[in-house]
N, C-alpha and C positions, 0 to 999 in steps of 0.2 A: 504494500500500500504506500503510495506516495504522499508525502506531506506537502502542504502548500507553503511556499516561501514568499513572504511579503517583501515587495521592493519598496514599500512606502516606509517613511521614517516618522517617528514621533518624538524625536529629540527636541526638547524645549529651546535649545540654543541654535538649532538649524536655521530658524528665520533670521536671527541676528547675523549668523555667518553668511547667509545668502545676501542680506542687505549690504553688509560690509564688502563682500566680494564684488557686488555690482557697482557700488560707489567707488571702490578702488579702481575698477576697470575703466569707469568713465573718467575718473581723475587722471589715470595713467595716459589715456588717449588725449585728454585735454592738455595736459602738461607737455606731451610730445608735440602737439601742434603749436601751442603757444610759444615754446622755446625753439621752434624751428628744427627739431630733431636733435638738439644738443643735450637733452635731458629726457627721461630718466637714465637710460643706458645708451650712450652715443654709439658704441660699437655694434649694437643690434640693428641700427638703422631702421628699416621698415618693419623689422620683426617686433618692434615695440607695439605696433598696431595689433599684431597677432597676440601678444601678451595681454593687452587690454581687452581684446575681444574674447580671449579665453577666460578671463576673469568674469566677464559678463555672462558668458555661456555657462560657466560653472555655477554662478548664482541662480540662473534659470533652472538648471538641473536640480540643484538643492531645493529650490522653492517648489518645483513641481512634485517632489517626493514628500512634501509635507501633507499631513492629514488635515 
């Protein structure tokens, strides 16, 4: 007999983590554009956008698994 595995999370801190990851992602991209690519990590160049978008996607994944 197979048992059901729930993919949903009921951690009380998950909403806070999702909010912070989303805000950090938006801030990361904003700082990248405002500084002309010289900050947060200049060596990453356009990969800074990938880092910011990844944080935003992570926040959406965490938020979608909340009950």
